[in-house]
N, C-alpha and C positions, 0 to 999 in steps of 0.2 A: 631500628624498631619506626616503624610509619608513624608518622604524626597525623591528627585527624584530620586537616586540609589534604594532603595527600591518602590516606587508604577510607576517605569517601568515596574518590571514583572507583575505586576496586570494589567497594563496598556495594554501589550501586550496579554495578554492573553481574555482581555474584546474583544479587535480590534477584535483578531482572530474569537470569538466566532462570535463578529458580522457577521464581514465577511464572516464566512461562513451563518451562518443562509441567508446574505442578497444573496450570490452567489447563496444558493440552490432556494432562493425564485424568485428570475430572473430567471431560469430554469423552474420553474415549470409555472410561470405563461402564459405563450406560451402555454400551453397546456388546458388552462381554469381551469373548476372545478373539474377535475380528476388530473392536475397538482398540486393544492392547494391541494389538499386531500395529496396528496403522499407527497410533502413537510411538511405536517400536521404529516404523519408516522415519517417522520425523526424527527421531534423536539419532538413528542412523545417517540421516542427513548434517545433521548438525554437527555430529561426535568429531570429526576432525578439527573441526575449529575450538571446540570447548577445549577435546586434547591440548591444542596447540596451545593456547593463551593461557590454558591450567599449568601445563609446562613449564611455558614460561614468567607466569607468575613466582614460579619455584628458582628461578634461574638457568632454567634447561629448553635451549632453543634448538630445534631441529633444521636443519640444510634441508634445500629443496626437494631431495630425493627421498627425504622421509615427507617434507607433506607429500609431496605424492605419491607415497605410497599410504600415507594414510584418507588420503582421496578415492582412491582404487580399493581398497578395503572398506570403508563408507558405501563404494558403488555396490559393491558384491553383497555386500550384507543387504542392501536395499532390497535389490532384485530379488534375494533368496526371501525375503519377509515378503515380499511383491506375492513370489509362486506361494507361497502358505497363505495367505490370504485365497490366492483364486482356489487354491486346493480345499478350504473351508469352505467354497459354496456359498460367496458371497450373495450374489444374484438371488439363488433359492433362499435365504433367509430373510433378507429382503420382503421377496416375495409372501413369504409366511407371515412377517410382522406387519404386513400391509392389508393384508386377509383379518387378520387375529384385529387389527383397527377397524374396520370397514365391520364387522360382526358387533362390536362392542359398542360402534356409533349408533350401528340400526338398532341394537339395543334399547340406548339412551333414546334415539329418535322414535320409539313408539309412544315414551313418555310425555311427550310434546304435543300443540295440536295441532291437527292437522292443518296443511294450509288452505289458505281459502279462497274462493271461487273465485272467476276473474270478477265480478261485480263486485265484490266486497273488496276485491284488492283496489281498485278502482279509485272508489270512495275514500277507502284510505291513505292512498298515495295523494289523492287530490286535496284532500281536509289536510294534510302538513304543506302542502307547495313545494313540490319537488320542481326542478328548473328543465329537470327532462321529461319533456311532451309523452303527455297522456297515452297517447298512441303507441309511443317507442316503451314504454313502460312495460305496453302487455307482451311487445315481442322479447322485451329483455327476460322477459320470466321463461323463455323458451330454450336460453342458454342454460339452463339451471337442470340436475337432474339427479337421479339417486344412486348415478356411478358417480357424481362429480361435487355437486355442492347443493346438501339442503338448506335451499332460502326459507329463514323464518321472517325477518324483519326487515324492511325497507327506511331508510335514514336520508334527508337531503344533508349533500356534501357538497359543499364549493356550487358549480355549474353541473353535478352529476346526483349521483346517490352509492349510499353504503350500505349495499346487503348482508345479514350478521346471519348466521346458520351453522351448519357441519359440514367440514369437508368428508371427503367421500373418497377413500383411496389414496392413493401416492399426491403430493402437492403436484409436482410437474405434471402426469398424467391429466389430473382433472383441469390443470390453468389450459393446457394444449387444449382439450376436447371443447372450453369454453371458449377459450381465444376463437378458434376454428369457428364454431360456431355463431359468436357475435359478426365476424368479417362475415362469413356467409347471407349473415342478417341485414346488416349495416354495412359492408364493403368496410369506408375507413371513415366511418363519421364520429364511433366512440372506442377509447382503450380502456382495457381491463386490467387491474391492477390485484394481486392474490397478495395479499399484504395481513398481518397481524395485528391484533387491535391492542388497545392499554390494557386490556385486559387479558391479552396473550391467548386470543385466539383467530380464530382464520377467520378475518370478511373480505368481502370480494369488492373491491369498489369502481364503480365508472364512471370515466369523462368524458367530455366528449376531445375530440381531436384538437381543438382550439384551447385547450391547456396543455398542449406539448411543449417542449422547449422553445424558445423562441432563437433568428438564427442573429447574430451579428449583426447590432445596428452601423451607421456609417459613423458616428461618433464615436465608437467601442474601439473601430479600425482603426481612427486617426490617433485615436488612444495609443494602441496598440505598435503604430506607426513608430508613434512620441518614443514608446521603451523601448522599442528594436536600437534606435539611432542611439538613446541614450546608454544602452547595453556595449552599442560598439565605443563607444567613447568612456564608456568604465572598464572595459576590457584589456582597450587601449593604455589606459591609464594603469590601471595595477599591474598590466606587463612591463609597463615601465619602472616602475615602482622596485617589481622584482629584482631589475637592472640597474638599478643605484640612481636613478633620474627622473625626475618628473616632466610626463609628456609636455604638460601645458605651460611650466616654462620652458620646456627646449621641444617645440616643437620640430621642429627639423630633424631632430632623430625617431620620428614615429615609426621608418622603415625596420626600426633592431624589435620596439614593440610587436612588431607583424608578426611571426612567428610562433608567440608564446601563445598571442591573442588567438591566433587563427584554432592552435592546440585547442584552446580551453573552446572555440565553439564549433570546431569537432566535437566534444561532449555533450554540449546540449544540443546539435542538429540530433546524434544519432536519438538521444531521450526522444526527443517527439517523432522521428522516424520509429520508432519501438511504437509508442504508443498509436501511431496511422496506419500501421501494417495491421495490428491486431483489430484495430476498432475496422478499417476497411473489410476484415474478414469477418464482423458480425455484423457489417452493413448500417454503423454507425457514424453520426455526420460529428467531428470535431470542429471549434471555433477556432480560428488562426491564435496562434499561442501568445500570449502576453509576458513581454522577457522581463525578469526583474532585475535591474542594473545594480549594482553593488560596488562602491570603492573600495571595499576592502578586497572581495574574492572576482572583481568583474563582473561576476551575474549568480544572482540565485536562483537561477532554474526558470522555469515559465509559470504560467497559469492558463491551464486550456479546460475549454469548458466541456457540456458533451451539450451538442445541438440535437440528439435525437435521445426516443427513450430506451433503456436498457432492456434485454426481457428477461435477464436474469441475473444472480450472485457470479456469475462463473463470468458474465461476460466482464463484469464489472472490475473482478481481479484481475481479467486476463490483460484487461485493457491501462488499468493503472500499475500493473507489476510488468507490463513488457517494457515502457519506459526507463524506469531506475533499471531493470536487468541490464539493457542494451549500455547505456550509458555508465554502468557500473564495473561490468564485462571490459566495456573499454579502457577505462580508466585504469582498472587492477590492469590490464597486458601494457600499459603505457607505463605504469609504477614500476612494477616487475620489471620492465623491458631498461628501462633507466636508471636502475639502480643496477642491473646485470653490466650496463656498458658502463656506467661510472667509473674515472679512472683521476691519480692526481692529475692535477692539469683542464679536467672538464671545465666547463662554463660557468657551471655556477657554483660558489662555496657560503656555505649552509654552516652557523655552527649546528652543533649535534642536542644542541637542547633542542630544537625544532622537533625533533623525531621526537620528543616525548609528549607534543600536542594530539595524539595520533595512536591509541594502543595498537591497532592492527600494523598504520603505518611503519610506529616503531619496530613494532617484533620482525615485521617485513623487511625490512633495513636490516636489521642486525644480523637477519638469519642470511642475506645475502651477502653485506657489505663487510659481516664479522669485525675484526680487529681494526679495521679506520673510523670504527663509530668510536672509541676510545679516546682520538685527537677532541680539542677543542673546535677545530671547524674539518668538515669534511669537501671535499668536489665532488659535486654531483653533475648529471645530464640534465637538460632543461625537460626531457619528459617526465623524470621524476616530479617536478612542479605541475606539468599538465595533468598528471595521473592522479595526483593528489590534492588538487581542486577539482577534480572531477569528479571523486570518492565526496570530496566534503559538502558539494551541491546536490550530489544524487541521496549521502546521508538523512542532509539536510529536508529534502524531499520525500522522506520518506518518516519524517516525525510522524507518529497516529495522531492523526486531528484533522476532524473536520476536510475540507476538500481535496488537502494535499492526497500525494498517492499513497503515502502512508497510511493515512487515515482510510481512503477508498478501500486500500487494501483490507484493513480491519473491520469495516464495516460490509467488507463482501462476506471476511471469514466467518466472522462473530456476530455480526448482524448489528443491528442500531443502536438496540440499548448500551452495547458495551463499545462502540464507535462514540457516544456521546459521552463515555468516562473516559474512555481512554483521552479526548482529546480536550478535556478539562485535566484529569494528570497533566498531558502534556506541556497546560497555558502554566498550571503551579511549579512545575519543574522549571519550567524557562524563566517564570519569573523570582524564583529562589537563585538560578543560576548567576539570572546578569543582577539582582540584589547583593551578591556576595562577591561576586564579580566585575562589575562596573566600568573595567580597563577594554574590555571586549565587548563589543556591541551587538555583535551577531544575535545572541540569545536574547536579548531586548528587542531587536530589529523583528526578529521571527515572531516572540510574543503577540505584539502588536500588528504584525500581519496576517497572523491568525486570528486574533481579535475580531478585528476589522473587515477580513475578508473572506477569512476561509474560514472560520468555525461551524458554521452550518454543513451537515451530513448532504453529501448527493439527494436528489430525493428516490423514494422510492424504487425499486428497480419493478417493472412489471410483475413479476414470483418474486416476490421477497423470500419466501416460506424455503425454496430450496437450495441448500448449501452445496458449495464448491465441494468436490471431490478431497481427501488427504494430502494425498501426493501434492494439490494447491496450498492446505494449509501448512504442511513442512515447509515450501518453497517458502511462505509466507514469512515462516519463524524463524528462519534462515537470515532473510533481506533483513527482519528489524534489528535480529542480531547483531549482521554486519550493521547495520546503522548506528549500531550504541558502539559498536568496535571501534569506530571512524571516528567518532564526536569525542568520544570519552578519554582523557588524556592517561598520561602512564605518570606513578605518583615518583616524585625523584628518587626516591631512595631505592624503588625498584629499580629502574633507569639505572641506576647507579652502581649495583649489583649485578648485571645484566652486563654492565659494561658499556651502558649507552649514553657517551659522554666523557668527557675527562672528569 
């Protein structure tokens, strides 16, 4: 039987999986058969891991052949469902819905007062003391149209203005047309944002170029350099402690800590390269990385700012997802390779209880090492340590909060309202974990980091209304699920039942 503390982790993971599936279903059913098919695609993508961990909890674990079979089967089902989606004529259905929406809004707009003439508009705007010059406001009227956005009210906002009204047609097409007209009229002077108001209505926000994100200042660059040097030291120190000595007490042995430290840096660099390759594809500038040193695991990853406006939520997702994907894949390869080549006499000796610290790592170790984990101590290859640390760092950065990669992913897929809620929920959970597990300082560290540095969401993208496609939503669910599986430990009774530990 599981005691209360041991069953808590299993309960949290099960609840999270059910909540994710239920959330996806509720979002999908509004779109009828097409939505359900897209939701089933996300299930197909997650099903190998759900089956794997589900079987594992009852004491049944698969070998590598079984895992590969599950992955291939899920890919085949995913492709088949994609063909069904295309067969349903998704594009035709979307066009039909757009036409119906235009017709409905046209009927509503007939009940609204007509747009005032130029003189009235100029007088009303002048009385509100808008920061945009009056002559520019007159030209700004020209970017709107009956096929894009029906403007009915102008409100001052920061150094620009908010235009309330009715969106005509699909958000992506309307944004593209208005943005092109704005550029043709004003060149690079103003920026256009199509966002949702607090009343859940589409609004257009016009801001001058001077409100664009600022580049990294010299003091910030100096801080980044200090953090970079600090992370080098902490990665060497963590590597030395893993090998049984303290670097600062015995610095002459620094060369022994270098290989493990380089492996950790390979994961960190892969994370940054992933972000930057995709950012370059979208022509988005990123700041230099601010590394986060850690005495416990060498580094907690990096903080990277956007120095350009993001065009849409798809770009936000792709850039945020690319870093953890690159680092996670490399870490997983290192972990599996290290477990595969581990043998009696390998460099590291770990108590098997260590593998209970992660559902993902513990299950993979049991599948690959088998009965070797039934002893008190197991010999492992150093690649296991590097891969494990890389997975932990990646999982921490995938926490669904603020400007962390996970927070950006939730913002991109589910919108700003859900992003704020997930940030609050993450802080509460980290606080509870830190309270009941004071020995482990990592949850408290991340709660403080998020609260003071990363709790705010990214600024709105220029087209905030158009959501990423369903395949990206499926990858987001998979990433968040694997992050939980990495951070949540196995219960002692379950680990004992499957033979993980003496």
